[in-house]
C-alpha positions as CSV (number, residue, x, y, z in Angstrom):
1,M,152.5,97.9,18.0
2,V,148.8,98.6,19.4
3,Q,150.1,97.3,22.8
4,Q,151.9,100.8,23.3
5,Q,150.4,103.1,25.7
6,T,150.3,106.1,23.2
7,V,148.8,104.1,20.1
8,R,145.1,104.5,19.5
9,V,143.1,102.2,16.8
10,G,139.9,103.5,15.7
11,T,137.9,104.9,12.7
12,V,137.4,108.2,10.9
13,P,134.4,109.9,12.5
14,E,131.5,110.3,10.2
15,G,131.2,113.4,8.0
16,L,135.1,114.1,8.2
17,K,136.0,115.5,4.7
18,T,139.7,115.8,5.2
19,E,142.6,113.3,6.1
20,V,145.0,115.6,7.7
21,W,144.2,118.3,10.4
22,I,146.5,121.3,9.9
23,A,147.0,123.8,12.9
24,P,146.2,127.4,12.4
25,Q,149.2,129.8,12.4
26,T,150.0,131.4,15.7
27,S,149.8,134.8,14.1
28,K,146.3,134.3,12.5
29,T,144.7,133.1,16.1
30,K,146.5,136.1,17.9
31,K,144.9,138.4,15.2
32,I,141.5,136.9,15.7
33,K,141.8,137.0,19.5
34,K,142.9,140.7,19.1
35,N,139.9,141.5,17.1
36,E,137.5,139.5,19.3
37,A,136.1,137.7,16.0
38,E,134.8,134.1,16.3
39,P,137.6,131.8,17.6
40,I,139.2,129.5,15.4
41,E,138.6,125.5,16.3
42,M,142.2,124.6,17.6
43,K,141.4,121.0,18.4
44,P,141.9,118.2,15.7
45,F,139.7,115.5,15.4
46,E,139.5,112.5,17.4
47,L,139.1,108.8,16.1
48,D,136.1,106.8,17.2
49,L,138.1,104.2,19.0
50,V,137.8,100.4,18.5
51,P,137.2,99.2,22.3
52,D,138.8,95.7,21.5
53,A,141.3,96.5,18.9
54,K,144.4,95.4,21.2
55,I,142.8,91.7,21.3
56,R,142.0,91.8,17.6
57,T,144.1,90.9,14.3
58,L,144.7,93.3,11.8
59,D,142.9,91.3,9.2
60,S,139.7,91.2,11.0
61,L,139.7,95.0,11.7
62,I,140.5,95.8,8.0
63,R,137.5,93.7,7.2
64,E,135.2,95.2,9.5
65,F,136.2,98.9,9.1
66,G,137.9,99.0,5.6
67,G,139.4,102.3,4.5
68,R,138.0,104.2,7.6
69,L,140.6,102.1,10.1
70,R,143.3,104.5,11.2
71,I,146.2,103.7,13.6
72,A,147.2,107.0,15.5
73,V,149.4,108.2,18.2
74,E,148.6,110.6,21.0
75,P,149.5,114.2,20.1
76,N,152.0,114.6,23.2
77,A,154.0,111.6,22.2
78,I,154.2,112.8,18.3
79,Y,155.4,116.2,19.8
80,A,158.0,114.7,22.0
81,A,159.1,112.3,19.2
82,I,159.6,115.4,16.8
83,T,161.2,117.9,19.4
84,G,162.6,115.6,21.9
85,S,161.1,117.3,24.7
86,H,157.7,117.3,26.3
87,I,158.2,121.0,27.1
88,R,155.9,123.2,24.9
89,V,156.8,126.8,24.0
């Protein structure tokens, strides 16, 4: 699985408090832009990539990183898989 181009193996960044990133609602971000208030951070966190993950076994990765280990897919690949298109509205 990790040999796929869009798959990333890494660890959760230090200090991260949540497991899931939820994008702000479009209406909320438009309202903030209109009122010129402080912008909402729109970018999800990124994993701290494990550079040699593609040549290591899952067992060795789990032993070294434990519960912080994550396997993720690039956001564009997820969007295309869910919607069937790379075109964003």
